[in-house]
C-alpha atoms as an extended CHARMM CRD file, in Angstrom:
* protein
*
       274  EXT
         1         1  MET       CA             -7.6130000000       -1.9520000000      -15.6400000000  PROA      1               0.0000000000
         2         2  GLN       CA             -5.8360000000       -3.7210000000      -12.5620000000  PROA      2               0.0000000000
         3         3  LEU       CA             -7.1480000000       -3.3900000000       -9.3150000000  PROA      3               0.0000000000
         4         4  SER       CA             -5.4240000000       -4.5560000000       -6.3160000000  PROA      4               0.0000000000
         5         5  PHE       CA             -6.3370000000       -5.1030000000       -2.3600000000  PROA      5               0.0000000000
         6         6  GLU       CA             -4.3060000000       -4.5550000000        0.7540000000  PROA      6               0.0000000000
         7         7  PHE       CA             -4.9060000000       -5.9700000000        3.7910000000  PROA      7               0.0000000000
         8         8  PHE       CA             -3.1630000000       -6.4910000000        7.0230000000  PROA      8               0.0000000000
         9         9  PRO       CA             -2.4090000000      -10.0790000000        8.6270000000  PROA      9               0.0000000000
        10        10  PRO       CA             -5.2050000000      -11.1630000000       11.2420000000  PROA      10              0.0000000000
        11        11  ARG       CA             -4.6050000000      -11.8730000000       14.7260000000  PROA      11              0.0000000000
        12        12  THR       CA             -7.2600000000      -14.3740000000       15.7440000000  PROA      12              0.0000000000
        13        13  SER       CA             -8.9580000000      -17.2600000000       14.2690000000  PROA      13              0.0000000000
        14        14  GLN       CA            -12.1940000000      -14.8890000000       13.7940000000  PROA      14              0.0000000000
        15        15  GLY       CA            -10.0900000000      -12.5350000000       12.3100000000  PROA      15              0.0000000000
        16        16  LYS       CA             -8.6300000000      -14.9260000000        9.7760000000  PROA      16              0.0000000000
        17        17  LEU       CA            -12.1620000000      -16.1670000000        9.0140000000  PROA      17              0.0000000000
        18        18  ASN       CA            -13.3840000000      -12.8100000000        8.3390000000  PROA      18              0.0000000000
        19        19  LEU       CA            -10.4470000000      -12.0980000000        5.8460000000  PROA      19              0.0000000000
        20        20  LYS       CA            -11.1020000000      -15.0850000000        4.0780000000  PROA      20              0.0000000000
        21        21  LYS       CA            -14.7240000000      -14.0630000000        3.6020000000  PROA      21              0.0000000000
        22        22  THR       CA            -13.3320000000      -10.7150000000        2.4440000000  PROA      22              0.0000000000
        23        23  ARG       CA            -11.3000000000      -11.9390000000       -0.0490000000  PROA      23              0.0000000000
        24        24  GLN       CA            -13.6720000000      -13.8270000000       -1.3570000000  PROA      24              0.0000000000
        25        25  GLU       CA            -15.9010000000      -11.0990000000       -1.9020000000  PROA      25              0.0000000000
        26        26  LEU       CA            -13.1090000000       -9.1090000000       -3.4880000000  PROA      26              0.0000000000
        27        27  SER       CA            -12.3680000000      -11.8170000000       -5.7350000000  PROA      27              0.0000000000
        28        28  ALA       CA            -15.5750000000      -10.9710000000       -7.5620000000  PROA      28              0.0000000000
        29        29  VAL       CA            -14.0590000000       -8.1800000000       -9.7560000000  PROA      29              0.0000000000
        30        30  ASN       CA            -11.1170000000      -10.3770000000      -10.6160000000  PROA      30              0.0000000000
        31        31  PRO       CA             -7.6140000000       -8.4880000000       -8.8520000000  PROA      31              0.0000000000
        32        32  HSD       CA             -4.3770000000       -8.1580000000      -10.1710000000  PROA      32              0.0000000000
        33        33  TYR       CA             -3.1700000000       -9.2220000000       -6.8390000000  PROA      33              0.0000000000
        34        34  PHE       CA             -3.7240000000       -9.0000000000       -2.9290000000  PROA      34              0.0000000000
        35        35  SER       CA             -1.2930000000       -7.5550000000       -0.7310000000  PROA      35              0.0000000000
        36        36  THR       CA             -0.5170000000       -8.1650000000        2.5700000000  PROA      36              0.0000000000
        37        37  THR       CA              1.5000000000       -5.6920000000        5.2240000000  PROA      37              0.0000000000
        38        38  PHE       CA              4.6170000000       -6.6630000000        7.1660000000  PROA      38              0.0000000000
        39        39  GLY       CA              5.2510000000       -4.9920000000       10.5340000000  PROA      39              0.0000000000
        40        40  ALA       CA              8.6200000000       -3.8910000000       11.6370000000  PROA      40              0.0000000000
        41        41  GLY       CA             10.4420000000       -5.9680000000       14.1020000000  PROA      41              0.0000000000
        42        42  GLY       CA              8.8040000000       -8.9510000000       14.2220000000  PROA      42              0.0000000000
        43        43  THR       CA              5.4130000000       -7.7700000000       15.5700000000  PROA      43              0.0000000000
        44        44  THR       CA              3.3170000000       -9.5110000000       12.3190000000  PROA      44              0.0000000000
        45        45  GLN       CA              5.8730000000      -11.1350000000       10.0500000000  PROA      45              0.0000000000
        46        46  ASP       CA              4.9560000000      -14.4150000000       11.2330000000  PROA      46              0.0000000000
        47        47  ALA       CA              1.2390000000      -13.6980000000       10.4020000000  PROA      47              0.0000000000
        48        48  THR       CA              2.4620000000      -11.8240000000        6.9680000000  PROA      48              0.0000000000
        49        49  LEU       CA              4.0780000000      -15.0850000000        5.6500000000  PROA      49              0.0000000000
        50        50  GLU       CA              0.7470000000      -17.4750000000        6.7820000000  PROA      50              0.0000000000
        51        51  THR       CA             -1.5350000000      -15.0490000000        5.0710000000  PROA      51              0.0000000000
        52        52  VAL       CA              0.4320000000      -14.9090000000        1.7320000000  PROA      52              0.0000000000
        53        53  LEU       CA              0.9770000000      -18.3230000000        1.8370000000  PROA      53              0.0000000000
        54        54  ASP       CA             -2.8310000000      -18.8070000000        2.2460000000  PROA      54              0.0000000000
        55        55  ILE       CA             -3.6580000000      -16.0900000000       -0.0600000000  PROA      55              0.0000000000
        56        56  GLN       CA             -1.0640000000      -18.1510000000       -2.8100000000  PROA      56              0.0000000000
        57        57  ALA       CA             -2.3830000000      -21.4240000000       -2.1810000000  PROA      57              0.0000000000
        58        58  ASN       CA             -6.4520000000      -21.0510000000       -1.7780000000  PROA      58              0.0000000000
        59        59  ASP       CA             -7.5320000000      -17.7480000000       -3.5550000000  PROA      59              0.0000000000
        60        60  ASN       CA             -6.2700000000      -18.1400000000       -7.2140000000  PROA      60              0.0000000000
        61        61  ILE       CA             -5.1230000000      -14.4820000000       -6.9730000000  PROA      61              0.0000000000
        62        62  ALA       CA             -1.4320000000      -13.7050000000       -7.0480000000  PROA      62              0.0000000000
        63        63  ALA       CA             -0.1360000000      -12.5580000000       -3.3720000000  PROA      63              0.0000000000
        64        64  ALA       CA              2.0260000000       -9.7580000000       -2.6060000000  PROA      64              0.0000000000
        65        65  PRO       CA              3.6430000000       -9.8510000000        0.6080000000  PROA      65              0.0000000000
        66        66  HSD       CA              5.0910000000       -6.0750000000        1.6990000000  PROA      66              0.0000000000
        67        67  LEU       CA              8.9500000000       -6.4840000000        3.1540000000  PROA      67              0.0000000000
        68        68  SER       CA              9.9440000000       -3.9600000000        5.8440000000  PROA      68              0.0000000000
        69        69  CYS       CA             13.8480000000       -3.6400000000        5.9600000000  PROA      69              0.0000000000
        70        70  ILE       CA             13.9670000000       -1.7500000000        9.1220000000  PROA      70              0.0000000000
        71        71  ASP       CA             15.2600000000       -3.2800000000       12.2430000000  PROA      71              0.0000000000
        72        72  SER       CA             16.2070000000       -6.5210000000       10.2740000000  PROA      72              0.0000000000
        73        73  GLU       CA             19.4180000000       -8.4780000000        8.8230000000  PROA      73              0.0000000000
        74        74  LYS       CA             20.1450000000       -9.3730000000        5.4450000000  PROA      74              0.0000000000
        75        75  SER       CA             19.8260000000      -13.1140000000        6.6160000000  PROA      75              0.0000000000
        76        76  LYS       CA             16.6000000000      -13.1180000000        7.7250000000  PROA      76              0.0000000000
        77        77  ILE       CA             15.3650000000      -10.9330000000        4.5830000000  PROA      77              0.0000000000
        78        78  LEU       CA             17.0550000000      -13.7230000000        2.3200000000  PROA      78              0.0000000000
        79        79  SER       CA             15.1840000000      -16.7450000000        4.3330000000  PROA      79              0.0000000000
        80        80  LEU       CA             11.8800000000      -15.0350000000        3.9080000000  PROA      80              0.0000000000
        81        81  LEU       CA             12.3760000000      -13.9780000000        0.3180000000  PROA      81              0.0000000000
        82        82  LYS       CA             13.5440000000      -17.8420000000       -0.5280000000  PROA      82              0.0000000000
        83        83  GLN       CA             10.5760000000      -19.0510000000        1.2210000000  PROA      83              0.0000000000
        84        84  TYR       CA              8.3150000000      -16.4760000000       -1.0260000000  PROA      84              0.0000000000
        85        85  GLN       CA             10.0160000000      -17.8080000000       -4.1120000000  PROA      85              0.0000000000
        86        86  ALA       CA              9.7100000000      -21.8570000000       -3.5050000000  PROA      86              0.0000000000
        87        87  ALA       CA              5.9930000000      -20.7290000000       -2.9880000000  PROA      87              0.0000000000
        88        88  GLY       CA              5.7560000000      -19.2260000000       -6.2120000000  PROA      88              0.0000000000
        89        89  ILE       CA              5.1920000000      -15.6940000000       -5.3570000000  PROA      89              0.0000000000
        90        90  ASN       CA              7.1490000000      -13.3840000000       -7.7440000000  PROA      90              0.0000000000
        91        91  ARG       CA              5.9380000000      -10.0890000000       -6.4610000000  PROA      91              0.0000000000
        92        92  ILE       CA              7.0160000000       -8.0700000000       -3.2220000000  PROA      92              0.0000000000
        93        93  VAL       CA              5.9610000000       -4.5830000000       -1.6010000000  PROA      93              0.0000000000
        94        94  ALA       CA              9.5900000000       -3.1560000000       -0.7590000000  PROA      94              0.0000000000
        95        95  LEU       CA              9.7290000000       -0.8660000000        2.2700000000  PROA      95              0.0000000000
        96        96  ARG       CA             11.7440000000        0.7930000000        4.4400000000  PROA      96              0.0000000000
        97        97  GLY       CA              9.5290000000        0.6470000000        7.5510000000  PROA      97              0.0000000000
        98        98  ASP       CA              9.3410000000        2.8380000000       10.4050000000  PROA      98              0.0000000000
        99        99  ILE       CA             11.5660000000        2.7220000000       12.8960000000  PROA      99              0.0000000000
       100       100  PRO       CA             10.4650000000        1.0040000000       16.0900000000  PROA      100             0.0000000000
       101       101  SER       CA             10.4910000000        3.1740000000       19.3190000000  PROA      101             0.0000000000
       102       102  GLY       CA             13.6810000000        3.1460000000       21.2380000000  PROA      102             0.0000000000
       103       103  VAL       CA             15.5920000000        1.1050000000       18.5620000000  PROA      103             0.0000000000
       104       104  ARG       CA             19.4780000000        2.6470000000       17.9650000000  PROA      104             0.0000000000
       105       105  ASP       CA             20.6490000000       -0.3290000000       15.5420000000  PROA      105             0.0000000000
       106       106  ILE       CA             17.9240000000       -0.4600000000       12.9320000000  PROA      106             0.0000000000
       107       107  GLY       CA             19.8550000000       -3.5240000000       11.1920000000  PROA      107             0.0000000000
       108       108  ASP       CA             21.5510000000       -4.0820000000        7.6260000000  PROA      108             0.0000000000
       109       109  PHE       CA             19.1460000000       -1.7480000000        5.7410000000  PROA      109             0.0000000000
       110       110  HSD       CA             18.8220000000        1.8750000000        6.4780000000  PROA      110             0.0000000000
       111       111  TYR       CA             16.6530000000        2.9450000000        3.1480000000  PROA      111             0.0000000000
       112       112  ALA       CA             14.4650000000        1.0210000000        0.9190000000  PROA      112             0.0000000000
       113       113  ASN       CA             16.5390000000        1.2360000000       -2.1430000000  PROA      113             0.0000000000
       114       114  GLU       CA             18.8810000000       -0.8580000000       -0.1550000000  PROA      114             0.0000000000
       115       115  LEU       CA             16.5610000000       -3.5430000000        0.2770000000  PROA      115             0.0000000000
       116       116  VAL       CA             15.3130000000       -3.1250000000       -3.6950000000  PROA      116             0.0000000000
       117       117  GLU       CA             18.9940000000       -3.5340000000       -4.6670000000  PROA      117             0.0000000000
       118       118  PHE       CA             19.4630000000       -6.7090000000       -2.2070000000  PROA      118             0.0000000000
       119       119  ILE       CA             16.4840000000       -8.1220000000       -4.0590000000  PROA      119             0.0000000000
       120       120  ARG       CA             17.8370000000       -7.3870000000       -7.4210000000  PROA      120             0.0000000000
       121       121  HSD       CA             21.4300000000       -8.9570000000       -6.3920000000  PROA      121             0.0000000000
       122       122  GLU       CA             19.7780000000      -11.7590000000       -4.8330000000  PROA      122             0.0000000000
       123       123  PHE       CA             17.2000000000      -13.0040000000       -7.3590000000  PROA      123             0.0000000000
       124       124  ASN       CA             17.9210000000      -10.9590000000      -10.6550000000  PROA      124             0.0000000000
       125       125  ASP       CA             14.5050000000      -10.2660000000      -12.0140000000  PROA      125             0.0000000000
       126       126  HSD       CA             12.2880000000      -13.3580000000      -10.1710000000  PROA      126             0.0000000000
       127       127  PHE       CA             10.5880000000      -10.4020000000       -8.1050000000  PROA      127             0.0000000000
       128       128  HSD       CA              8.3440000000       -8.0880000000       -9.5750000000  PROA      128             0.0000000000
       129       129  ILE       CA              9.6050000000       -5.2890000000       -6.9260000000  PROA      129             0.0000000000
       130       130  GLU       CA              6.5640000000       -2.3500000000       -6.1830000000  PROA      130             0.0000000000
       131       131  VAL       CA              7.8790000000        0.4410000000       -3.9280000000  PROA      131             0.0000000000
       132       132  ALA       CA              6.0400000000        3.3660000000       -2.1130000000  PROA      132             0.0000000000
       133       133  ALA       CA              5.4620000000        6.7810000000       -3.1890000000  PROA      133             0.0000000000
       134       134  TYR       CA              4.3390000000        9.7340000000       -1.2590000000  PROA      134             0.0000000000
       135       135  PRO       CA              2.5770000000       12.5280000000       -3.4900000000  PROA      135             0.0000000000
       136       136  GLU       CA              2.0200000000       14.9330000000       -0.5660000000  PROA      136             0.0000000000
       137       137  MET       CA              5.5900000000       13.9850000000        0.6240000000  PROA      137             0.0000000000
       138       138  HSD       CA              6.8850000000       11.3920000000        3.4820000000  PROA      138             0.0000000000
       139       139  PRO       CA              6.7510000000       12.7120000000        6.8530000000  PROA      139             0.0000000000
       140       140  GLN       CA              9.8590000000       12.4520000000        7.6080000000  PROA      140             0.0000000000
       141       141  ALA       CA             11.3780000000       13.5780000000        4.9600000000  PROA      141             0.0000000000
       142       142  LYS       CA             13.3540000000       17.0950000000        4.8230000000  PROA      142             0.0000000000
       143       143  ASN       CA             11.6500000000       18.4300000000        1.8080000000  PROA      143             0.0000000000
       144       144  MET       CA              9.6490000000       17.4800000000       -1.0880000000  PROA      144             0.0000000000
       145       145  ASP       CA             13.0030000000       17.7800000000       -3.0160000000  PROA      145             0.0000000000
       146       146  ALA       CA             14.7380000000       15.4560000000       -0.9220000000  PROA      146             0.0000000000
       147       147  ASP       CA             11.4510000000       12.9760000000       -0.9220000000  PROA      147             0.0000000000
       148       148  ILE       CA             11.9000000000       13.1420000000       -4.6380000000  PROA      148             0.0000000000
       149       149  LYS       CA             15.2350000000       12.1590000000       -4.6540000000  PROA      149             0.0000000000
       150       150  HSD       CA             14.8590000000        8.8270000000       -2.4710000000  PROA      150             0.0000000000
       151       151  PHE       CA             12.1170000000        7.8550000000       -4.3840000000  PROA      151             0.0000000000
       152       152  VAL       CA             14.3340000000        8.2390000000       -7.9490000000  PROA      152             0.0000000000
       153       153  ASN       CA             17.0310000000        6.0720000000       -5.7090000000  PROA      153             0.0000000000
       154       154  LYS       CA             14.4080000000        3.2940000000       -5.5920000000  PROA      154             0.0000000000
       155       155  ILE       CA             13.6130000000        3.1340000000       -8.8780000000  PROA      155             0.0000000000
       156       156  LYS       CA             17.5670000000        3.3090000000      -10.3770000000  PROA      156             0.0000000000
       157       157  ALA       CA             17.9700000000        0.3400000000       -7.4290000000  PROA      157             0.0000000000
       158       158  GLY       CA             15.4870000000       -1.6170000000       -9.6120000000  PROA      158             0.0000000000
       159       159  ALA       CA             12.2330000000       -1.1800000000       -8.5370000000  PROA      159             0.0000000000
       160       160  ASN       CA              9.3040000000       -1.7700000000      -11.2030000000  PROA      160             0.0000000000
       161       161  SER       CA              6.8950000000        0.2420000000       -9.9100000000  PROA      161             0.0000000000
       162       162  ALA       CA              5.1790000000        2.0240000000       -7.1570000000  PROA      162             0.0000000000
       163       163  ILE       CA              2.0080000000        2.3240000000       -5.0630000000  PROA      163             0.0000000000
       164       164  THR       CA              1.1310000000        5.6620000000       -3.2150000000  PROA      164             0.0000000000
       165       165  GLN       CA              0.2540000000        6.8680000000        0.4120000000  PROA      165             0.0000000000
       166       166  TYR       CA             -3.5850000000        7.4330000000        0.0600000000  PROA      166             0.0000000000
       167       167  PHE       CA             -4.5230000000       11.0040000000       -0.9700000000  PROA      167             0.0000000000
       168       168  TYR       CA             -7.7770000000       13.0030000000       -1.3550000000  PROA      168             0.0000000000
       169       169  ASN       CA             -6.3110000000       15.4330000000       -3.7360000000  PROA      169             0.0000000000
       170       170  ALA       CA             -5.7550000000       14.6400000000       -7.2860000000  PROA      170             0.0000000000
       171       171  ASP       CA             -3.6450000000       17.3260000000       -8.2370000000  PROA      171             0.0000000000
       172       172  ALA       CA             -0.9090000000       16.0820000000       -5.4520000000  PROA      172             0.0000000000
       173       173  TYR       CA             -0.9650000000       12.5650000000       -7.4680000000  PROA      173             0.0000000000
       174       174  PHE       CA             -0.3330000000       14.1330000000      -10.9430000000  PROA      174             0.0000000000
       175       175  ARG       CA              2.0940000000       16.9870000000       -9.4020000000  PROA      175             0.0000000000
       176       176  PHE       CA              4.2020000000       13.9420000000       -8.2390000000  PROA      176             0.0000000000
       177       177  LYS       CA              4.0460000000       11.9120000000      -11.5500000000  PROA      177             0.0000000000
       178       178  ASP       CA              5.3440000000       15.0070000000      -13.5030000000  PROA      178             0.0000000000
       179       179  GLU       CA              8.0860000000       15.7600000000      -11.2110000000  PROA      179             0.0000000000
       180       180  VAL       CA              9.6170000000       12.0670000000      -10.9500000000  PROA      180             0.0000000000
       181       181  GLN       CA              9.5120000000       12.4990000000      -14.4370000000  PROA      181             0.0000000000
       182       182  LYS       CA             11.4380000000       15.2000000000      -14.8680000000  PROA      182             0.0000000000
       183       183  HSD       CA             14.0450000000       12.9030000000      -13.4600000000  PROA      183             0.0000000000
       184       184  GLY       CA             13.5650000000       10.3640000000      -16.3000000000  PROA      184             0.0000000000
       185       185  ILE       CA             11.8170000000        8.1740000000      -14.1400000000  PROA      185             0.0000000000
       186       186  ASP       CA              8.4210000000        6.7760000000      -16.2700000000  PROA      186             0.0000000000
       187       187  ILE       CA              7.1780000000        3.7680000000      -14.4830000000  PROA      187             0.0000000000
       188       188  PRO       CA              3.9960000000        2.8500000000      -13.3920000000  PROA      188             0.0000000000
       189       189  ILE       CA              2.6380000000        4.7070000000      -10.1930000000  PROA      189             0.0000000000
       190       190  THR       CA             -0.5760000000        3.4770000000       -9.0490000000  PROA      190             0.0000000000
       191       191  PRO       CA             -3.0460000000        5.1290000000       -6.7030000000  PROA      191             0.0000000000
       192       192  GLY       CA             -3.4330000000        4.1000000000       -3.4220000000  PROA      192             0.0000000000
       193       193  ILE       CA             -7.2540000000        4.9750000000       -2.6610000000  PROA      193             0.0000000000
       194       194  MET       CA             -8.4920000000        4.7550000000        0.9830000000  PROA      194             0.0000000000
       195       195  PRO       CA            -12.4000000000        4.2430000000        1.7270000000  PROA      195             0.0000000000
       196       196  ILE       CA            -13.6850000000        6.8030000000        3.9050000000  PROA      196             0.0000000000
       197       197  THR       CA            -15.5150000000        4.7140000000        6.8070000000  PROA      197             0.0000000000
       198       198  ASN       CA            -14.3670000000        5.9940000000       10.1010000000  PROA      198             0.0000000000
       199       199  TYR       CA            -13.6140000000        9.5420000000       11.1600000000  PROA      199             0.0000000000
       200       200  ASP       CA            -11.3610000000        9.3170000000       13.9790000000  PROA      200             0.0000000000
       201       201  GLN       CA             -9.4550000000        5.8670000000       12.4520000000  PROA      201             0.0000000000
       202       202  LEU       CA             -8.7890000000        8.1400000000        9.2960000000  PROA      202             0.0000000000
       203       203  MET       CA             -7.5630000000       11.3370000000       11.3060000000  PROA      203             0.0000000000
       204       204  ARG       CA             -5.4200000000        8.8990000000       13.5130000000  PROA      204             0.0000000000
       205       205  PHE       CA             -3.6980000000        7.4560000000       10.2440000000  PROA      205             0.0000000000
       206       206  SER       CA             -3.4000000000       10.3700000000        8.0610000000  PROA      206             0.0000000000
       207       207  ASN       CA             -1.6050000000       12.0720000000       11.5390000000  PROA      207             0.0000000000
       208       208  MET       CA              0.9880000000        9.3520000000       11.2320000000  PROA      208             0.0000000000
       209       209  CYS       CA              1.7430000000        8.9820000000        7.5580000000  PROA      209             0.0000000000
       210       210  GLY       CA              1.3190000000       12.5920000000        6.2530000000  PROA      210             0.0000000000
       211       211  ALA       CA             -1.9670000000       12.1580000000        4.4430000000  PROA      211             0.0000000000
       212       212  GLU       CA             -3.4740000000       15.5130000000        4.2660000000  PROA      212             0.0000000000
       213       213  ILE       CA             -7.2470000000       15.5110000000        4.5670000000  PROA      213             0.0000000000
       214       214  PRO       CA             -8.7910000000       18.7360000000        2.8400000000  PROA      214             0.0000000000
       215       215  ARG       CA            -10.2950000000       20.9620000000        5.0230000000  PROA      215             0.0000000000
       216       216  TRP       CA            -13.6680000000       20.8610000000        3.7610000000  PROA      216             0.0000000000
       217       217  ILE       CA            -13.7100000000       17.0370000000        4.0310000000  PROA      217             0.0000000000
       218       218  GLU       CA            -12.4580000000       17.2250000000        7.7620000000  PROA      218             0.0000000000
       219       219  LYS       CA            -15.1720000000       19.3840000000        8.6710000000  PROA      219             0.0000000000
       220       220  ARG       CA            -17.9720000000       17.7060000000        7.1560000000  PROA      220             0.0000000000
       221       221  LEU       CA            -16.6440000000       14.4750000000        8.3560000000  PROA      221             0.0000000000
       222       222  SER       CA            -16.7900000000       15.8130000000       12.2780000000  PROA      222             0.0000000000
       223       223  THR       CA            -20.2870000000       16.4370000000       12.1760000000  PROA      223             0.0000000000
       224       224  PHE       CA            -21.8790000000       13.0810000000       11.5580000000  PROA      224             0.0000000000
       225       225  GLY       CA            -20.8160000000       11.9210000000       14.8510000000  PROA      225             0.0000000000
       226       226  ASP       CA            -22.4120000000        8.3650000000       15.9690000000  PROA      226             0.0000000000
       227       227  ASP       CA            -24.3070000000        8.8830000000       12.3520000000  PROA      227             0.0000000000
       228       228  SER       CA            -22.0410000000        6.1030000000       10.4910000000  PROA      228             0.0000000000
       229       229  ALA       CA            -24.9970000000        5.9090000000        7.4900000000  PROA      229             0.0000000000
       230       230  SER       CA            -24.4300000000        9.4730000000        6.8060000000  PROA      230             0.0000000000
       231       231  LEU       CA            -20.8130000000        9.1170000000        7.0510000000  PROA      231             0.0000000000
       232       232  ASN       CA            -20.4000000000        6.2610000000        4.9640000000  PROA      232             0.0000000000
       233       233  ALA       CA            -22.5600000000        7.9690000000        2.2770000000  PROA      233             0.0000000000
       234       234  PHE       CA            -20.4370000000       11.1880000000        2.0920000000  PROA      234             0.0000000000
       235       235  GLY       CA            -16.9710000000        8.9320000000        2.2530000000  PROA      235             0.0000000000
       236       236  PHE       CA            -17.9640000000        7.0810000000       -0.7420000000  PROA      236             0.0000000000
       237       237  GLU       CA            -19.1960000000       10.2270000000       -2.8740000000  PROA      237             0.0000000000
       238       238  VAL       CA            -16.0870000000       11.8170000000       -2.0200000000  PROA      238             0.0000000000
       239       239  VAL       CA            -13.6430000000        8.7010000000       -2.5880000000  PROA      239             0.0000000000
       240       240  ALA       CA            -15.8540000000        7.7060000000       -5.8400000000  PROA      240             0.0000000000
       241       241  GLN       CA            -15.0360000000       11.0720000000       -7.2610000000  PROA      241             0.0000000000
       242       242  LEU       CA            -11.7310000000       10.8980000000       -6.5010000000  PROA      242             0.0000000000
       243       243  CYS       CA            -11.7520000000        7.7520000000       -8.3880000000  PROA      243             0.0000000000
       244       244  ASP       CA            -13.5400000000        8.8800000000      -11.5440000000  PROA      244             0.0000000000
       245       245  GLN       CA            -11.2520000000       12.1000000000      -11.6080000000  PROA      245             0.0000000000
       246       246  LEU       CA             -8.1340000000        9.9310000000      -11.7910000000  PROA      246             0.0000000000
       247       247  LYS       CA             -9.7790000000        7.7810000000      -14.3950000000  PROA      247             0.0000000000
       248       248  SER       CA            -10.8990000000       10.6740000000      -16.6300000000  PROA      248             0.0000000000
       249       249  GLN       CA             -7.3250000000       11.5330000000      -16.4100000000  PROA      249             0.0000000000
       250       250  GLY       CA             -6.0260000000        8.3500000000      -17.7710000000  PROA      250             0.0000000000
       251       251  VAL       CA             -5.0700000000        6.5670000000      -14.2380000000  PROA      251             0.0000000000
       252       252  GLU       CA             -5.9180000000        2.7090000000      -15.1310000000  PROA      252             0.0000000000
       253       253  ASP       CA             -4.8440000000        0.8760000000      -12.0880000000  PROA      253             0.0000000000
       254       254  PHE       CA             -6.1010000000        1.1460000000       -8.4400000000  PROA      254             0.0000000000
       255       255  HSD       CA             -5.1170000000       -0.2950000000       -5.0690000000  PROA      255             0.0000000000
       256       256  PHE       CA             -7.4560000000       -0.0370000000       -2.1060000000  PROA      256             0.0000000000
       257       257  TYR       CA             -6.4790000000       -0.0990000000        1.2620000000  PROA      257             0.0000000000
       258       258  SER       CA             -9.2890000000       -2.4590000000        2.2940000000  PROA      258             0.0000000000
       259       259  MET       CA             -8.7800000000       -2.6130000000        6.2220000000  PROA      259             0.0000000000
       260       260  ASN       CA             -9.7820000000       -5.9270000000        5.6660000000  PROA      260             0.0000000000
       261       261  LYS       CA            -13.3810000000       -5.2350000000        4.6010000000  PROA      261             0.0000000000
       262       262  SER       CA            -14.6710000000       -5.9800000000        1.3180000000  PROA      262             0.0000000000
       263       263  LYS       CA            -17.7700000000       -3.7870000000        0.8940000000  PROA      263             0.0000000000
       264       264  PRO       CA            -16.1210000000        0.0080000000        0.7390000000  PROA      264             0.0000000000
       265       265  SER       CA            -13.5920000000       -1.0120000000       -1.5830000000  PROA      265             0.0000000000
       266       266  LEU       CA            -15.3520000000       -3.3940000000       -3.6290000000  PROA      266             0.0000000000
       267       267  GLN       CA            -18.4720000000       -0.7390000000       -4.1790000000  PROA      267             0.0000000000
       268       268  LEU       CA            -15.1310000000        1.7440000000       -5.2020000000  PROA      268             0.0000000000
       269       269  ALA       CA            -13.9000000000       -1.0400000000       -7.7770000000  PROA      269             0.0000000000
       270       270  GLN       CA            -17.4770000000       -1.7930000000       -9.2230000000  PROA      270             0.0000000000
       271       271  GLY       CA            -18.1870000000        1.8160000000       -9.8560000000  PROA      271             0.0000000000
       272       272  LEU       CA            -14.8190000000        1.9250000000      -12.0160000000  PROA      272             0.0000000000
       273       273  ILE       CA            -15.1910000000       -1.3750000000      -13.9310000000  PROA      273             0.0000000000
       274       274  GLU       CA            -18.8600000000       -0.6830000000      -15.0700000000  PROA      274             0.0000000000
């Protein structure tokens, strides 16, 4: 079983210290890699580079930077990839990224498959390229068939594997895998797992990314109010059952959206490897 954990680059000195502690605690389950998100339009790009290089140099765990191509130029992407290559990094999470508000010229890349193709052309097989998958459909896709086509294009461009957007309905994940296999695609598609620890935050994220919160989960979460202990206990039960269901049906790898906290993801990961 291979486990991986995603972080966002901290902006403050205290945030950096907190993330170092989180990384140290998550290292207990011997992760395959730590990934770090990347803001479009330069919002967190320097912090991403700093975080990734720190992981690569100090954690004895592979670092996997996210790389969003929207609102960027080929020369900037190439320069960044060369820095990662020089640092010994050989895994990239290649994404289109969100289009910043008010931006008309979205740069040299319009879709993630173009970024994948560019990386392959410039670096051959140096980088293992992960891409995003949306079991419940990308929020901007016209329909599911169009979304599947975009995913297939990324794989044909040279992607090695994929990480899904988080979901709480295992059937959506398995149906997505079935659909892409009809197109001759048989790569590892790792489920993205989001611990449930904050109702408002979860609803906000889900509205943005198109992840469905089953009605029975949403209704139950809305009743806890300020009772964080009960919400956390219920959230852990829901996500642990999801992980067990995935594992029982043959899933071997899991990617956790840690939100820079160790305990929720660590508890779920430990439950999978026990």
